Biopython code that builds the backbone (N, CA, C, O; Angstrom):
import numpy as np
from Bio.PDB.StructureBuilder import StructureBuilder

atoms = [
    (1, "MET", "N", (25.502, -46.860, -130.792)),
    (1, "MET", "CA", (24.813, -47.851, -129.973)),
    (1, "MET", "C", (25.448, -47.902, -128.587)),
    (1, "MET", "O", (26.643, -47.659, -128.420)),
    (2, "THR", "N", (24.647, -48.211, -127.639)),
    (2, "THR", "CA", (25.171, -48.404, -126.292)),
    (2, "THR", "C", (25.503, -49.879, -126.099)),
    (2, "THR", "O", (25.111, -50.729, -126.898)),
    (3, "ALA", "N", (26.219, -50.162, -125.041)),
    (3, "ALA", "CA", (26.564, -51.552, -124.730)),
    (3, "ALA", "C", (25.300, -52.373, -124.487)),
    (3, "ALA", "O", (25.226, -53.533, -124.892)),
    (4, "GLU", "N", (24.318, -51.783, -123.836)),
    (4, "GLU", "CA", (23.064, -52.494, -123.569)),
    (4, "GLU", "C", (22.327, -52.816, -124.874)),
    (4, "GLU", "O", (21.755, -53.899, -124.999)),
    (5, "GLU", "N", (22.330, -51.907, -125.836)),
    (5, "GLU", "CA", (21.683, -52.150, -127.117)),
    (5, "GLU", "C", (22.387, -53.262, -127.883)),
    (5, "GLU", "O", (21.743, -54.104, -128.508)),
    (6, "ILE", "N", (23.710, -53.257, -127.829)),
    (6, "ILE", "CA", (24.484, -54.306, -128.501)),
    (6, "ILE", "C", (24.217, -55.657, -127.854)),
    (6, "ILE", "O", (24.029, -56.658, -128.546)),
    (7, "LEU", "N", (24.203, -55.683, -126.528)),
    (7, "LEU", "CA", (23.948, -56.933, -125.818)),
    (7, "LEU", "C", (22.555, -57.469, -126.162)),
    (7, "LEU", "O", (22.391, -58.672, -126.363)),
    (8, "LYS", "N", (21.566, -56.601, -126.230)),
    (8, "LYS", "CA", (20.205, -57.022, -126.593)),
    (8, "LYS", "C", (20.194, -57.620, -128.002)),
    (8, "LYS", "O", (19.553, -58.644, -128.240)),
    (9, "ALA", "N", (20.907, -56.976, -128.938)),
    (9, "ALA", "CA", (20.972, -57.491, -130.305)),
    (9, "ALA", "C", (21.647, -58.861, -130.342)),
    (9, "ALA", "O", (21.215, -59.745, -131.081)),
    (10, "ILE", "N", (22.693, -59.036, -129.556)),
    (10, "ILE", "CA", (23.390, -60.335, -129.503)),
    (10, "ILE", "C", (22.459, -61.413, -128.959)),
    (10, "ILE", "O", (22.425, -62.528, -129.479)),
    (11, "ILE", "N", (21.714, -61.086, -127.926)),
    (11, "ILE", "CA", (20.788, -62.055, -127.327)),
    (11, "ILE", "C", (19.729, -62.482, -128.339)),
    (11, "ILE", "O", (19.304, -63.637, -128.348)),
    (12, "GLU", "N", (19.308, -61.555, -129.188)),
    (12, "GLU", "CA", (18.251, -61.853, -130.160)),
    (12, "GLU", "C", (18.764, -62.577, -131.408)),
    (12, "GLU", "O", (17.957, -62.991, -132.240)),
    (13, "MET", "N", (20.074, -62.739, -131.562)),
    (13, "MET", "CA", (20.643, -63.394, -132.752)),
    (13, "MET", "C", (20.432, -64.900, -132.714)),
    (13, "MET", "O", (20.279, -65.499, -131.650)),
    (14, "ASP", "N", (20.428, -65.502, -133.915)),
    (14, "ASP", "CA", (20.507, -66.960, -134.008)),
    (14, "ASP", "C", (21.879, -67.380, -133.497)),
    (14, "ASP", "O", (22.832, -66.602, -133.544)),
    (15, "ASN", "N", (21.974, -68.597, -133.015)),
    (15, "ASN", "CA", (23.231, -69.077, -132.465)),
    (15, "ASN", "C", (24.366, -69.044, -133.484)),
    (15, "ASN", "O", (25.498, -68.702, -133.142)),
    (16, "SER", "N", (24.068, -69.398, -134.741)),
    (16, "SER", "CA", (25.128, -69.411, -135.760)),
    (16, "SER", "C", (25.652, -67.996, -136.018)),
    (16, "SER", "O", (26.853, -67.808, -136.214)),
    (17, "GLU", "N", (24.767, -67.011, -136.019)),
    (17, "GLU", "CA", (25.204, -65.624, -136.209)),
    (17, "GLU", "C", (25.996, -65.134, -135.002)),
    (17, "GLU", "O", (26.947, -64.366, -135.150)),
    (18, "ARG", "N", (25.611, -65.571, -133.825)),
    (18, "ARG", "CA", (26.336, -65.191, -132.604)),
    (18, "ARG", "C", (27.755, -65.745, -132.637)),
    (18, "ARG", "O", (28.698, -65.063, -132.237)),
    (19, "ILE", "N", (27.908, -66.969, -133.110)),
    (19, "ILE", "CA", (29.238, -67.576, -133.215)),
    (19, "ILE", "C", (30.089, -66.815, -134.230)),
    (19, "ILE", "O", (31.265, -66.557, -133.977)),
    (20, "LYS", "N", (29.508, -66.453, -135.379)),
    (20, "LYS", "CA", (30.232, -65.665, -136.377)),
    (20, "LYS", "C", (30.690, -64.336, -135.777)),
    (20, "LYS", "O", (31.824, -63.906, -135.990)),
    (21, "LEU", "N", (29.797, -63.692, -135.025)),
    (21, "LEU", "CA", (30.139, -62.414, -134.394)),
    (21, "LEU", "C", (31.285, -62.574, -133.405)),
    (21, "LEU", "O", (32.215, -61.769, -133.391)),
    (22, "LEU", "N", (31.217, -63.604, -132.587)),
    (22, "LEU", "CA", (32.284, -63.823, -131.607)),
    (22, "LEU", "C", (33.625, -64.054, -132.288)),
    (22, "LEU", "O", (34.650, -63.548, -131.832)),
    (23, "ASN", "N", (33.623, -64.813, -133.372)),
    (23, "ASN", "CA", (34.863, -65.037, -134.118)),
    (23, "ASN", "C", (35.407, -63.732, -134.686)),
    (23, "ASN", "O", (36.611, -63.482, -134.627)),
    (24, "LYS", "N", (34.528, -62.899, -135.235)),
    (24, "LYS", "CA", (34.964, -61.614, -135.790)),
    (24, "LYS", "C", (35.489, -60.689, -134.704)),
    (24, "LYS", "O", (36.489, -60.002, -134.909)),
    (25, "LEU", "N", (34.826, -60.661, -133.549)),
    (25, "LEU", "CA", (35.298, -59.835, -132.431)),
    (25, "LEU", "C", (36.667, -60.303, -131.957)),
    (25, "LEU", "O", (37.549, -59.488, -131.688)),
    (26, "TYR", "N", (36.843, -61.625, -131.855)),
    (26, "TYR", "CA", (38.138, -62.157, -131.438)),
    (26, "TYR", "C", (39.227, -61.753, -132.424)),
    (26, "TYR", "O", (40.288, -61.274, -132.023)),
    (27, "ASP", "N", (38.963, -61.947, -133.723)),
    (27, "ASP", "CA", (39.960, -61.609, -134.738)),
    (27, "ASP", "C", (40.321, -60.136, -134.702)),
    (27, "ASP", "O", (41.488, -59.778, -134.858)),
    (28, "ARG", "N", (39.345, -59.294, -134.502)),
    (28, "ARG", "CA", (39.588, -57.850, -134.577)),
    (28, "ARG", "C", (40.179, -57.259, -133.299)),
    (28, "ARG", "O", (41.036, -56.379, -133.371)),
    (29, "TYR", "N", (39.737, -57.726, -132.134)),
    (29, "TYR", "CA", (40.096, -57.046, -130.897)),
    (29, "TYR", "C", (40.940, -57.852, -129.917)),
    (29, "TYR", "O", (41.622, -57.257, -129.082)),
    (30, "PHE", "N", (40.922, -59.179, -129.985)),
    (30, "PHE", "CA", (41.549, -59.960, -128.921)),
    (30, "PHE", "C", (42.695, -60.852, -129.365)),
    (30, "PHE", "O", (43.457, -61.329, -128.525)),
    (31, "ASP", "N", (42.837, -61.089, -130.660)),
    (31, "ASP", "CA", (43.899, -61.972, -131.153)),
    (31, "ASP", "C", (45.199, -61.182, -131.230)),
    (31, "ASP", "O", (45.361, -60.337, -132.110)),
    (32, "ASN", "N", (46.115, -61.449, -130.325)),
    (32, "ASN", "CA", (47.370, -60.691, -130.298)),
    (32, "ASN", "C", (48.552, -61.500, -130.850)),
    (32, "ASN", "O", (49.711, -61.154, -130.619)),
    (33, "ARG", "N", (48.247, -62.575, -131.579)),
    (33, "ARG", "CA", (49.315, -63.344, -132.201)),
    (33, "ARG", "C", (49.885, -62.563, -133.384)),
    (33, "ARG", "O", (49.168, -61.784, -134.012)),
    (34, "PRO", "N", (51.153, -62.762, -133.688)),
    (34, "PRO", "CA", (51.714, -62.101, -134.881)),
    (34, "PRO", "C", (51.099, -62.693, -136.142)),
    (34, "PRO", "O", (50.541, -63.790, -136.102)),
    (35, "PRO", "N", (51.195, -61.982, -137.257)),
    (35, "PRO", "CA", (50.647, -62.520, -138.513)),
    (35, "PRO", "C", (51.286, -63.858, -138.883)),
    (35, "PRO", "O", (52.429, -64.129, -138.515)),
    (36, "ARG", "N", (50.553, -64.681, -139.601)),
    (36, "ARG", "CA", (51.009, -66.023, -139.996)),
    (36, "ARG", "C", (52.343, -65.962, -140.738)),
    (36, "ARG", "O", (53.224, -66.793, -140.516)),
    (37, "GLU", "N", (52.483, -64.972, -141.621)),
    (37, "GLU", "CA", (53.720, -64.847, -142.394)),
    (37, "GLU", "C", (54.927, -64.634, -141.486)),
    (37, "GLU", "O", (56.004, -65.172, -141.741)),
    (38, "GLN", "N", (54.747, -63.857, -140.439)),
    (38, "GLN", "CA", (55.844, -63.602, -139.508)),
    (38, "GLN", "C", (56.215, -64.873, -138.740)),
    (38, "GLN", "O", (57.395, -65.142, -138.517)),
    (39, "ILE", "N", (55.228, -65.637, -138.344)),
    (39, "ILE", "CA", (55.488, -66.891, -137.628)),
    (39, "ILE", "C", (56.280, -67.842, -138.521)),
    (39, "ILE", "O", (57.253, -68.452, -138.078)),
    (40, "ILE", "N", (55.860, -67.964, -139.783)),
    (40, "ILE", "CA", (56.556, -68.856, -140.715)),
    (40, "ILE", "C", (57.992, -68.395, -140.917)),
    (40, "ILE", "O", (58.908, -69.217, -140.908)),
    (41, "LYS", "N", (58.205, -67.093, -141.098)),
    (41, "LYS", "CA", (59.552, -66.555, -141.293)),
    (41, "LYS", "C", (60.436, -66.851, -140.092)),
    (41, "LYS", "O", (61.581, -67.275, -140.247)),
    (42, "GLU", "N", (59.899, -66.627, -138.884)),
    (42, "GLU", "CA", (60.691, -66.883, -137.678)),
    (42, "GLU", "C", (61.045, -68.368, -137.543)),
    (42, "GLU", "O", (62.161, -68.702, -137.144)),
    (43, "LYS", "N", (60.113, -69.253, -137.870)),
    (43, "LYS", "CA", (60.403, -70.691, -137.787)),
    (43, "LYS", "C", (61.462, -71.092, -138.811)),
    (43, "LYS", "O", (62.340, -71.903, -138.520)),
    (44, "GLU", "N", (61.375, -70.519, -140.012)),
    (44, "GLU", "CA", (62.391, -70.809, -141.026)),
    (44, "GLU", "C", (63.761, -70.325, -140.569)),
    (44, "GLU", "O", (64.759, -71.013, -140.785)),
    (45, "GLU", "N", (63.825, -69.155, -139.942)),
    (45, "GLU", "CA", (65.100, -68.630, -139.459)),
    (45, "GLU", "C", (65.666, -69.502, -138.340)),
    (45, "GLU", "O", (66.878, -69.699, -138.251)),
    (46, "ILE", "N", (64.781, -70.022, -137.486)),
    (46, "ILE", "CA", (65.236, -70.906, -136.414)),
    (46, "ILE", "C", (65.817, -72.188, -137.015)),
    (46, "ILE", "O", (66.864, -72.668, -136.581)),
    (47, "PHE", "N", (65.123, -72.739, -138.022)),
    (47, "PHE", "CA", (65.536, -73.996, -138.617)),
    (47, "PHE", "C", (66.754, -73.836, -139.524)),
    (47, "PHE", "O", (67.708, -74.607, -139.426)),
    (48, "TRP", "N", (66.723, -72.838, -140.403)),
    (48, "TRP", "CA", (67.767, -72.670, -141.409)),
    (48, "TRP", "C", (68.826, -71.634, -141.020)),
    (48, "TRP", "O", (69.910, -71.601, -141.604)),
    (49, "GLY", "N", (68.515, -70.804, -140.048)),
    (49, "GLY", "CA", (69.426, -69.704, -139.712)),
    (49, "GLY", "C", (69.158, -68.519, -140.635)),
    (49, "GLY", "O", (68.298, -68.582, -141.513)),
    (50, "THR", "N", (69.894, -67.460, -140.427)),
    (50, "THR", "CA", (69.729, -66.281, -141.294)),
    (50, "THR", "C", (70.854, -66.244, -142.301)),
    (50, "THR", "O", (71.832, -66.982, -142.178)),
    (51, "ASP", "N", (70.721, -65.393, -143.292)),
    (51, "ASP", "CA", (71.764, -65.243, -144.301)),
    (51, "ASP", "C", (73.052, -64.704, -143.697)),
    (51, "ASP", "O", (74.130, -64.902, -144.257)),
    (52, "ASP", "N", (72.947, -64.019, -142.551)),
    (52, "ASP", "CA", (74.121, -63.419, -141.911)),
    (52, "ASP", "C", (74.973, -64.430, -141.172)),
    (52, "ASP", "O", (76.130, -64.150, -140.857)),
    (53, "ASP", "N", (74.419, -65.610, -140.888)),
    (53, "ASP", "CA", (75.160, -66.623, -140.102)),
    (53, "ASP", "C", (76.229, -67.303, -140.913)),
    (53, "ASP", "O", (76.934, -68.172, -140.400)),
]
sb = StructureBuilder()
sb.init_structure("model")
sb.init_model(0)
sb.init_chain("A")
sb.init_seg("    ")
for serial, (resi, resn, name, xyz) in enumerate(atoms, 1):
    if name == "N":
        sb.init_residue(resn, " ", resi, " ")
    sb.init_atom(name, np.array(xyz, "f"), 0.0, 1.0, " ", f" {name:<3s}", serial, name[0])
structure = sb.get_structure()
């Protein structure tokens, strides 16, 4: 598909489907946060320290 074909398909979508698509695009291509598990581990290390301390 070309970008123009994709844009046309997006324009023709129901609003709820467009929102689902935007969320999926964000999750796949634009969300650069570390995984949730890594965030939790880092916070625990900040609070409790590491085993090496």
